PDB file of N, CA, C and O in Angstrom:
ATOM      1  N   UNK A   1      81.216 -53.270  24.052  1.00  0.00           N
ATOM      2  CA  UNK A   1      80.310 -52.409  23.308  1.00  0.00           C
ATOM      3  C   UNK A   1      81.166 -51.485  22.445  1.00  0.00           C
ATOM      4  O   UNK A   1      82.120 -50.879  22.933  1.00  0.00           O
ATOM      5  N   UNK A   2      80.831 -51.383  21.194  1.00  0.00           N
ATOM      6  CA  UNK A   2      81.523 -50.502  20.249  1.00  0.00           C
ATOM      7  C   UNK A   2      80.512 -49.482  19.749  1.00  0.00           C
ATOM      8  O   UNK A   2      79.416 -49.845  19.323  1.00  0.00           O
ATOM      9  N   UNK A   3      80.878 -48.206  19.802  1.00  0.00           N
ATOM     10  CA  UNK A   3      79.949 -47.171  19.336  1.00  0.00           C
ATOM     11  C   UNK A   3      80.676 -46.140  18.493  1.00  0.00           C
ATOM     12  O   UNK A   3      81.867 -45.889  18.677  1.00  0.00           O
ATOM     13  N   UNK A   4      79.938 -45.550  17.566  1.00  0.00           N
ATOM     14  CA  UNK A   4      80.435 -44.451  16.730  1.00  0.00           C
ATOM     15  C   UNK A   4      79.432 -43.306  16.830  1.00  0.00           C
ATOM     16  O   UNK A   4      78.224 -43.507  16.703  1.00  0.00           O
ATOM     17  N   UNK A   5      79.958 -42.094  17.062  1.00  0.00           N
ATOM     18  CA  UNK A   5      79.129 -40.901  17.180  1.00  0.00           C
ATOM     19  C   UNK A   5      79.642 -39.840  16.217  1.00  0.00           C
ATOM     20  O   UNK A   5      80.848 -39.610  16.126  1.00  0.00           O
ATOM     21  N   UNK A   6      78.739 -39.199  15.505  1.00  0.00           N
ATOM     22  CA  UNK A   6      79.065 -38.107  14.587  1.00  0.00           C
ATOM     23  C   UNK A   6      79.140 -36.813  15.389  1.00  0.00           C
ATOM     24  O   UNK A   6      78.135 -36.353  15.931  1.00  0.00           O
ATOM     25  N   UNK A   7      80.334 -36.227  15.463  1.00  0.00           N
ATOM     26  CA  UNK A   7      80.508 -34.970  16.197  1.00  0.00           C
ATOM     27  C   UNK A   7      80.282 -33.739  15.320  1.00  0.00           C
ATOM     28  O   UNK A   7      80.315 -32.613  15.818  1.00  0.00           O
ATOM     29  N   UNK A   8      80.053 -33.940  14.029  1.00  0.00           N
ATOM     30  CA  UNK A   8      79.865 -32.820  13.094  1.00  0.00           C
ATOM     31  C   UNK A   8      78.681 -33.086  12.157  1.00  0.00           C
ATOM     32  O   UNK A   8      78.872 -33.195  10.946  1.00  0.00           O
ATOM     33  N   UNK A   9      77.466 -33.191  12.695  1.00  0.00           N
ATOM     34  CA  UNK A   9      76.326 -33.544  11.849  1.00  0.00           C
ATOM     35  C   UNK A   9      75.972 -32.506  10.784  1.00  0.00           C
ATOM     36  O   UNK A   9      75.257 -32.826   9.834  1.00  0.00           O
ATOM     37  N   UNK A  10      76.456 -31.273  10.922  1.00  0.00           N
ATOM     38  CA  UNK A  10      76.181 -30.272   9.890  1.00  0.00           C
ATOM     39  C   UNK A  10      77.163 -30.391   8.718  1.00  0.00           C
ATOM     40  O   UNK A  10      76.941 -29.793   7.665  1.00  0.00           O
ATOM     41  N   UNK A  11      78.251 -31.160   8.895  1.00  0.00           N
ATOM     42  CA  UNK A  11      79.282 -31.283   7.870  1.00  0.00           C
ATOM     43  C   UNK A  11      79.253 -32.648   7.185  1.00  0.00           C
ATOM     44  O   UNK A  11      79.454 -32.741   5.974  1.00  0.00           O
ATOM     45  N   UNK A  12      79.002 -33.713   7.963  1.00  0.00           N
ATOM     46  CA  UNK A  12      78.986 -35.062   7.402  1.00  0.00           C
ATOM     47  C   UNK A  12      77.765 -35.839   7.873  1.00  0.00           C
ATOM     48  O   UNK A  12      77.117 -35.478   8.856  1.00  0.00           O
ATOM     49  N   UNK A  13      77.472 -36.893   7.163  1.00  0.00           N
ATOM     50  CA  UNK A  13      76.419 -37.832   7.558  1.00  0.00           C
ATOM     51  C   UNK A  13      77.067 -39.205   7.701  1.00  0.00           C
ATOM     52  O   UNK A  13      77.754 -39.675   6.794  1.00  0.00           O
ATOM     53  N   UNK A  14      76.843 -39.837   8.838  1.00  0.00           N
ATOM     54  CA  UNK A  14      77.341 -41.182   9.104  1.00  0.00           C
ATOM     55  C   UNK A  14      76.319 -41.870   9.997  1.00  0.00           C
ATOM     56  O   UNK A  14      75.707 -41.234  10.856  1.00  0.00           O
ATOM     57  N   UNK A  15      76.141 -43.141   9.796  1.00  0.00           N
ATOM     58  CA  UNK A  15      75.211 -43.891  10.645  1.00  0.00           C
ATOM     59  C   UNK A  15      75.846 -44.100  12.010  1.00  0.00           C
ATOM     60  O   UNK A  15      76.867 -44.776  12.133  1.00  0.00           O
ATOM     61  N   UNK A  16      75.237 -43.517  13.031  1.00  0.00           N
ATOM     62  CA  UNK A  16      75.722 -43.711  14.385  1.00  0.00           C
ATOM     63  C   UNK A  16      75.163 -45.027  14.911  1.00  0.00           C
ATOM     64  O   UNK A  16      74.055 -45.422  14.549  1.00  0.00           O
ATOM     65  N   UNK A  17      75.907 -45.688  15.743  1.00  0.00           N
ATOM     66  CA  UNK A  17      75.422 -46.954  16.282  1.00  0.00           C
ATOM     67  C   UNK A  17      76.166 -47.327  17.547  1.00  0.00           C
ATOM     68  O   UNK A  17      77.211 -46.761  17.869  1.00  0.00           O
ATOM     69  N   UNK A  18      75.616 -48.271  18.241  1.00  0.00           N
ATOM     70  CA  UNK A  18      76.273 -48.936  19.369  1.00  0.00           C
ATOM     71  C   UNK A  18      75.943 -50.406  19.212  1.00  0.00           C
ATOM     72  O   UNK A  18      74.777 -50.778  19.079  1.00  0.00           O
ATOM     73  N   UNK A  19      76.966 -51.239  19.227  1.00  0.00           N
ATOM     74  CA  UNK A  19      76.719 -52.666  19.065  1.00  0.00           C
ATOM     75  C   UNK A  19      77.615 -53.469  19.992  1.00  0.00           C
ATOM     76  O   UNK A  19      78.790 -53.155  20.182  1.00  0.00           O
ATOM     77  N   UNK A  20      77.028 -54.515  20.563  1.00  0.00           N
ATOM     78  CA  UNK A  20      77.849 -55.384  21.407  1.00  0.00           C
ATOM     79  C   UNK A  20      78.766 -56.234  20.536  1.00  0.00           C
ATOM     80  O   UNK A  20      78.384 -56.650  19.442  1.00  0.00           O
ATOM     81  N   UNK A  21      79.962 -56.486  21.018  1.00  0.00           N
ATOM     82  CA  UNK A  21      80.909 -57.347  20.319  1.00  0.00           C
ATOM     83  C   UNK A  21      81.142 -58.590  21.178  1.00  0.00           C
ATOM     84  O   UNK A  21      81.386 -58.492  22.381  1.00  0.00           O
ATOM     85  N   UNK A  22      81.066 -59.739  20.551  1.00  0.00           N
ATOM     86  CA  UNK A  22      81.328 -60.989  21.254  1.00  0.00           C
ATOM     87  C   UNK A  22      82.597 -61.615  20.689  1.00  0.00           C
ATOM     88  O   UNK A  22      83.213 -61.059  19.780  1.00  0.00           O
ATOM     89  N   UNK A  23      82.981 -62.745  21.212  1.00  0.00           N
ATOM     90  CA  UNK A  23      84.181 -63.433  20.726  1.00  0.00           C
ATOM     91  C   UNK A  23      84.102 -63.693  19.224  1.00  0.00           C
ATOM     92  O   UNK A  23      85.122 -63.645  18.536  1.00  0.00           O
ATOM     93  N   UNK A  24      82.923 -63.962  18.717  1.00  0.00           N
ATOM     94  CA  UNK A  24      82.783 -64.268  17.288  1.00  0.00           C
ATOM     95  C   UNK A  24      83.170 -63.070  16.409  1.00  0.00           C
ATOM     96  O   UNK A  24      83.573 -63.256  15.261  1.00  0.00           O
ATOM     97  N   UNK A  25      83.053 -61.842  16.937  1.00  0.00           N
ATOM     98  CA  UNK A  25      83.445 -60.652  16.173  1.00  0.00           C
ATOM     99  C   UNK A  25      84.948 -60.632  15.918  1.00  0.00           C
ATOM    100  O   UNK A  25      85.419 -59.956  15.003  1.00  0.00           O
ATOM    101  N   UNK A  26      85.702 -61.379  16.734  1.00  0.00           N
ATOM    102  CA  UNK A  26      87.160 -61.409  16.617  1.00  0.00           C
ATOM    103  C   UNK A  26      87.667 -62.752  16.103  1.00  0.00           C
ATOM    104  O   UNK A  26      88.847 -63.070  16.251  1.00  0.00           O
ATOM    105  N   UNK A  27      86.785 -63.532  15.506  1.00  0.00           N
ATOM    106  CA  UNK A  27      87.147 -64.868  15.028  1.00  0.00           C
ATOM    107  C   UNK A  27      88.290 -64.836  14.012  1.00  0.00           C
ATOM    108  O   UNK A  27      89.085 -65.773  13.945  1.00  0.00           O
ATOM    109  N   UNK A  28      88.374 -63.778  13.232  1.00  0.00           N
ATOM    110  CA  UNK A  28      89.430 -63.660  12.214  1.00  0.00           C
ATOM    111  C   UNK A  28      90.574 -62.769  12.688  1.00  0.00           C
ATOM    112  O   UNK A  28      91.399 -62.340  11.881  1.00  0.00           O
ATOM    113  N   UNK A  29      90.631 -62.488  13.983  1.00  0.00           N
ATOM    114  CA  UNK A  29      91.684 -61.624  14.528  1.00  0.00           C
ATOM    115  C   UNK A  29      91.118 -60.269  14.899  1.00  0.00           C
ATOM    116  O   UNK A  29      90.187 -60.181  15.700  1.00  0.00           O
ATOM    117  N   UNK A  30      91.667 -59.220  14.330  1.00  0.00           N
ATOM    118  CA  UNK A  30      91.266 -57.851  14.639  1.00  0.00           C
ATOM    119  C   UNK A  30      89.866 -57.573  14.105  1.00  0.00           C
ATOM    120  O   UNK A  30      89.527 -57.965  12.988  1.00  0.00           O
ATOM    121  N   UNK A  31      89.055 -56.891  14.919  1.00  0.00           N
ATOM    122  CA  UNK A  31      87.715 -56.482  14.481  1.00  0.00           C
ATOM    123  C   UNK A  31      87.839 -55.222  13.634  1.00  0.00           C
ATOM    124  O   UNK A  31      88.592 -54.312  13.980  1.00  0.00           O
ATOM    125  N   UNK A  32      87.116 -55.166  12.546  1.00  0.00           N
ATOM    126  CA  UNK A  32      87.097 -53.947  11.739  1.00  0.00           C
ATOM    127  C   UNK A  32      85.660 -53.615  11.361  1.00  0.00           C
ATOM    128  O   UNK A  32      84.795 -54.488  11.289  1.00  0.00           O
ATOM    129  N   UNK A  33      85.437 -52.340  11.126  1.00  0.00           N
ATOM    130  CA  UNK A  33      84.118 -51.845  10.721  1.00  0.00           C
ATOM    131  C   UNK A  33      84.291 -51.009   9.470  1.00  0.00           C
ATOM    132  O   UNK A  33      85.104 -50.085   9.442  1.00  0.00           O
ATOM    133  N   UNK A  34      83.542 -51.321   8.451  1.00  0.00           N
ATOM    134  CA  UNK A  34      83.552 -50.524   7.221  1.00  0.00           C
ATOM    135  C   UNK A  34      82.234 -49.778   7.145  1.00  0.00           C
ATOM    136  O   UNK A  34      81.165 -50.385   7.081  1.00  0.00           O
ATOM    137  N   UNK A  35      82.320 -48.469   7.153  1.00  0.00           N
ATOM    138  CA  UNK A  35      81.121 -47.649   7.085  1.00  0.00           C
ATOM    139  C   UNK A  35      81.294 -46.560   6.046  1.00  0.00           C
ATOM    140  O   UNK A  35      82.367 -46.397   5.465  1.00  0.00           O
ATOM    141  N   UNK A  36      80.245 -45.833   5.826  1.00  0.00           N
ATOM    142  CA  UNK A  36      80.250 -44.774   4.815  1.00  0.00           C
ATOM    143  C   UNK A  36      80.094 -43.422   5.479  1.00  0.00           C
ATOM    144  O   UNK A  36      79.239 -43.238   6.345  1.00  0.00           O
ATOM    145  N   UNK A  37      80.926 -42.474   5.066  1.00  0.00           N
ATOM    146  CA  UNK A  37      80.813 -41.087   5.504  1.00  0.00           C
ATOM    147  C   UNK A  37      80.436 -40.260   4.286  1.00  0.00           C
ATOM    148  O   UNK A  37      81.133 -40.290   3.272  1.00  0.00           O
ATOM    149  N   UNK A  38      79.339 -39.525   4.382  1.00  0.00           N
ATOM    150  CA  UNK A  38      78.889 -38.681   3.269  1.00  0.00           C
ATOM    151  C   UNK A  38      79.083 -37.211   3.632  1.00  0.00           C
ATOM    152  O   UNK A  38      78.706 -36.772   4.718  1.00  0.00           O
ATOM    153  N   UNK A  39      79.668 -36.473   2.720  1.00  0.00           N
ATOM    154  CA  UNK A  39      79.896 -35.055   2.921  1.00  0.00           C
ATOM    155  C   UNK A  39      78.603 -34.280   2.688  1.00  0.00           C
ATOM    156  O   UNK A  39      77.894 -34.511   1.708  1.00  0.00           O
ATOM    157  N   UNK A  40      78.308 -33.363   3.596  1.00  0.00           N
ATOM    158  CA  UNK A  40      77.155 -32.486   3.427  1.00  0.00           C
ATOM    159  C   UNK A  40      77.592 -31.097   2.975  1.00  0.00           C
ATOM    160  O   UNK A  40      76.857 -30.394   2.281  1.00  0.00           O
ATOM    161  N   UNK A  41      78.799 -30.714   3.380  1.00  0.00           N
ATOM    162  CA  UNK A  41      79.377 -29.437   2.963  1.00  0.00           C
ATOM    163  C   UNK A  41      80.867 -29.472   3.260  1.00  0.00           C
ATOM    164  O   UNK A  41      81.346 -30.377   3.943  1.00  0.00           O
ATOM    165  N   UNK A  42      81.605 -28.487   2.746  1.00  0.00           N
ATOM    166  CA  UNK A  42      83.034 -28.385   3.020  1.00  0.00           C
ATOM    167  C   UNK A  42      83.276 -28.102   4.501  1.00  0.00           C
ATOM    168  O   UNK A  42      82.467 -27.453   5.164  1.00  0.00           O
ATOM    169  N   UNK A  43      84.395 -28.598   5.001  1.00  0.00           N
ATOM    170  CA  UNK A  43      84.779 -28.277   6.371  1.00  0.00           C
ATOM    171  C   UNK A  43      85.357 -29.466   7.094  1.00  0.00           C
ATOM    172  O   UNK A  43      85.243 -30.607   6.647  1.00  0.00           O
ATOM    173  N   UNK A  44      85.976 -29.182   8.211  1.00  0.00           N
ATOM    174  CA  UNK A  44      86.520 -30.238   9.055  1.00  0.00           C
ATOM    175  C   UNK A  44      85.395 -30.959   9.770  1.00  0.00           C
ATOM    176  O   UNK A  44      84.291 -30.434   9.914  1.00  0.00           O
ATOM    177  N   UNK A  45      85.689 -32.166  10.214  1.00  0.00           N
ATOM    178  CA  UNK A  45      84.662 -32.928  10.913  1.00  0.00           C
ATOM    179  C   UNK A  45      85.298 -33.817  11.960  1.00  0.00           C
ATOM    180  O   UNK A  45      86.505 -34.058  11.940  1.00  0.00           O
ATOM    181  N   UNK A  46      84.476 -34.301  12.871  1.00  0.00           N
ATOM    182  CA  UNK A  46      84.941 -35.191  13.929  1.00  0.00           C
ATOM    183  C   UNK A  46      84.029 -36.389  14.062  1.00  0.00           C
ATOM    184  O   UNK A  46      82.814 -36.296  13.889  1.00  0.00           O
ATOM    185  N   UNK A  47      84.642 -37.516  14.375  1.00  0.00           N
ATOM    186  CA  UNK A  47      83.919 -38.756  14.642  1.00  0.00           C
ATOM    187  C   UNK A  47      84.499 -39.321  15.931  1.00  0.00           C
ATOM    188  O   UNK A  47      85.715 -39.326  16.122  1.00  0.00           O
ATOM    189  N   UNK A  48      83.639 -39.788  16.801  1.00  0.00           N
ATOM    190  CA  UNK A  48      84.106 -40.378  18.059  1.00  0.00           C
ATOM    191  C   UNK A  48      83.788 -41.868  18.029  1.00  0.00           C
ATOM    192  O   UNK A  48      82.627 -42.259  17.907  1.00  0.00           O
ATOM    193  N   UNK A  49      84.817 -42.694  18.139  1.00  0.00           N
ATOM    194  CA  UNK A  49      84.640 -44.138  18.260  1.00  0.00           C
ATOM    195  C   UNK A  49      85.069 -44.564  19.652  1.00  0.00           C
ATOM    196  O   UNK A  49      86.089 -44.101  20.161  1.00  0.00           O
ATOM    197  N   UNK A  50      84.298 -45.439  20.264  1.00  0.00           N
ATOM    198  CA  UNK A  50      84.609 -45.842  21.630  1.00  0.00           C
ATOM    199  C   UNK A  50      84.319 -47.323  21.821  1.00  0.00           C
ATOM    200  O   UNK A  50      83.323 -47.851  21.325  1.00  0.00           O
ATOM    201  N   UNK A  51      85.196 -47.967  22.539  1.00  0.00           N
ATOM    202  CA  UNK A  51      84.997 -49.362  22.930  1.00  0.00           C
ATOM    203  C   UNK A  51      84.942 -49.401  24.448  1.00  0.00           C
ATOM    204  O   UNK A  51      85.844 -48.906  25.123  1.00  0.00           O
ATOM    205  N   UNK A  52      83.879 -49.992  24.982  1.00  0.00           N
ATOM    206  CA  UNK A  52      83.734 -50.136  26.426  1.00  0.00           C
ATOM    207  C   UNK A  52      83.713 -51.615  26.759  1.00  0.00           C
ATOM    208  O   UNK A  52      83.008 -52.391  26.114  1.00  0.00           O
ATOM    209  N   UNK A  53      84.479 -52.005  27.758  1.00  0.00           N
ATOM    210  CA  UNK A  53      84.481 -53.394  28.177  1.00  0.00           C
ATOM    211  C   UNK A  53      83.554 -53.570  29.371  1.00  0.00           C
ATOM    212  O   UNK A  53      83.450 -52.698  30.234  1.00  0.00           O
ATOM    213  N   UNK A  54      82.904 -54.685  29.400  1.00  0.00           N
ATOM    214  CA  UNK A  54      82.034 -55.041  30.513  1.00  0.00           C
ATOM    215  C   UNK A  54      82.502 -56.387  31.034  1.00  0.00           C
ATOM    216  O   UNK A  54      82.594 -57.356  30.281  1.00  0.00           O
ATOM    217  N   UNK A  55      82.791 -56.443  32.294  1.00  0.00           N
ATOM    218  CA  UNK A  55      83.214 -57.700  32.901  1.00  0.00           C
ATOM    219  C   UNK A  55      82.279 -58.019  34.057  1.00  0.00           C
ATOM    220  O   UNK A  55      81.661 -57.131  34.645  1.00  0.00           O
ATOM    221  N   UNK A  56      82.191 -59.287  34.364  1.00  0.00           N
ATOM    222  CA  UNK A  56      81.334 -59.716  35.457  1.00  0.00           C
ATOM    223  C   UNK A  56      81.891 -59.201  36.775  1.00  0.00           C
ATOM    224  O   UNK A  56      83.107 -59.100  36.939  1.00  0.00           O
ATOM    225  N   UNK A  57      81.006 -58.874  37.718  1.00  0.00           N
ATOM    226  CA  UNK A  57      81.480 -58.440  39.029  1.00  0.00           C
ATOM    227  C   UNK A  57      82.334 -59.532  39.673  1.00  0.00           C
ATOM    228  O   UNK A  57      82.053 -60.721  39.522  1.00  0.00           O
ATOM    229  N   UNK A  58      83.358 -59.125  40.376  1.00  0.00           N
ATOM    230  CA  UNK A  58      84.229 -60.069  41.073  1.00  0.00           C
ATOM    231  C   UNK A  58      84.106 -59.847  42.571  1.00  0.00           C
ATOM    232  O   UNK A  58      83.981 -58.712  43.030  1.00  0.00           O
ATOM    233  N   UNK A  59      84.141 -60.923  43.321  1.00  0.00           N
ATOM    234  CA  UNK A  59      84.080 -60.786  44.773  1.00  0.00           C
ATOM    235  C   UNK A  59      85.467 -61.020  45.344  1.00  0.00           C
ATOM    236  O   UNK A  59      86.300 -61.692  44.735  1.00  0.00           O
ATOM    237  N   UNK A  60      85.697 -60.472  46.490  1.00  0.00           N
ATOM    238  CA  UNK A  60      86.990 -60.635  47.129  1.00  0.00           C
ATOM    239  C   UNK A  60      86.949 -60.076  48.533  1.00  0.00           C
ATOM    240  O   UNK A  60      85.925 -59.554  48.976  1.00  0.00           O
ATOM    241  N   UNK A  61      88.061 -60.185  49.230  1.00  0.00           N
ATOM    242  CA  UNK A  61      88.173 -59.668  50.580  1.00  0.00           C
ATOM    243  C   UNK A  61      89.255 -58.606  50.626  1.00  0.00           C
ATOM    244  O   UNK A  61      90.279 -58.727  49.953  1.00  0.00           O
ATOM    245  N   UNK A  62      89.038 -57.588  51.401  1.00  0.00           N
ATOM    246  CA  UNK A  62      90.039 -56.543  51.569  1.00  0.00           C
ATOM    247  C   UNK A  62      91.055 -56.948  52.621  1.00  0.00           C
ATOM    248  O   UNK A  62      90.760 -57.761  53.497  1.00  0.00           O
ATOM    249  N   UNK A  63      92.230 -56.393  52.537  1.00  0.00           N
ATOM    250  CA  UNK A  63      93.269 -56.638  53.530  1.00  0.00           C
ATOM    251  C   UNK A  63      94.135 -55.398  53.646  1.00  0.00           C
ATOM    252  O   UNK A  63      94.188 -54.581  52.727  1.00  0.00           O
ATOM    253  N   UNK A  64      94.803 -55.260  54.762  1.00  0.00           N
ATOM    254  CA  UNK A  64      95.712 -54.145  54.973  1.00  0.00           C
ATOM    255  C   UNK A  64      97.126 -54.613  54.668  1.00  0.00           C
ATOM    256  O   UNK A  64      97.571 -55.642  55.176  1.00  0.00           O
ATOM    257  N   UNK A  65      97.816 -53.870  53.852  1.00  0.00           N
ATOM    258  CA  UNK A  65      99.186 -54.207  53.475  1.00  0.00           C
ATOM    259  C   UNK A  65     100.114 -53.278  54.249  1.00  0.00           C
ATOM    260  O   UNK A  65      99.968 -52.057  54.181  1.00  0.00           O
ATOM    261  N   UNK A  66     101.075 -53.855  54.989  1.00  0.00           N
ATOM    262  CA  UNK A  66     101.995 -52.986  55.736  1.00  0.00           C
ATOM    263  C   UNK A  66     102.861 -52.175  54.791  1.00  0.00           C
ATOM    264  O   UNK A  66     103.141 -52.611  53.674  1.00  0.00           O
ATOM    265  N   UNK A  67     103.288 -50.998  55.230  1.00  0.00           N
ATOM    266  CA  UNK A  67     104.144 -50.156  54.368  1.00  0.00           C
ATOM    267  C   UNK A  67     105.491 -50.839  54.145  1.00  0.00           C
ATOM    268  O   UNK A  67     105.885 -51.692  54.940  1.00  0.00           O
ATOM    269  N   UNK A  68     106.199 -50.480  53.080  1.00  0.00           N
ATOM    270  CA  UNK A  68     107.525 -51.047  52.840  1.00  0.00           C
ATOM    271  C   UNK A  68     108.418 -50.835  54.056  1.00  0.00           C
ATOM    272  O   UNK A  68     108.424 -49.748  54.634  1.00  0.00           O
ATOM    273  N   UNK A  69     109.163 -51.843  54.445  1.00  0.00           N
ATOM    274  CA  UNK A  69     110.051 -51.730  55.597  1.00  0.00           C
ATOM    275  C   UNK A  69     109.367 -52.069  56.918  1.00  0.00           C
ATOM    276  O   UNK A  69     109.998 -52.005  57.973  1.00  0.00           O
ATOM    277  N   UNK A  70     108.095 -52.424  56.872  1.00  0.00           N
ATOM    278  CA  UNK A  70     107.379 -52.813  58.085  1.00  0.00           C
ATOM    279  C   UNK A  70     106.853 -51.611  58.842  1.00  0.00           C
ATOM    280  O   UNK A  70     107.012 -50.470  58.409  1.00  0.00           O
ATOM    281  N   UNK A  71     106.230 -51.874  59.969  1.00  0.00           N
ATOM    282  CA  UNK A  71     105.676 -50.805  60.821  1.00  0.00           C
ATOM    283  C   UNK A  71     106.770 -50.241  61.719  1.00  0.00           C
ATOM    284  O   UNK A  71     107.320 -50.978  62.537  1.00  0.00           O
ATOM    285  N   UNK A  72     107.095 -48.987  61.596  1.00  0.00           N
ATOM    286  CA  UNK A  72     108.120 -48.347  62.436  1.00  0.00           C
ATOM    287  C   UNK A  72     107.517 -47.188  63.168  1.00  0.00           C
ATOM    288  O   UNK A  72     108.208 -46.512  63.930  1.00  0.00           O
TER     289      UNK A  72
END
């Protein structure tokens, strides 16, 4: 999941979104996004971009690992 959030809505306008990315999004290598930022007034601004990975649950068994050097 890729999302962009506008942290300065009083200074800039940008379309916020969240979109899932699949293998096809990376068919040409690196994924890129071209968007537009519009100034509403002078000043600094912030944008937060985040990528979250989702993987299928994995099953397994727990085990106890002895400390280095064995049990003393």
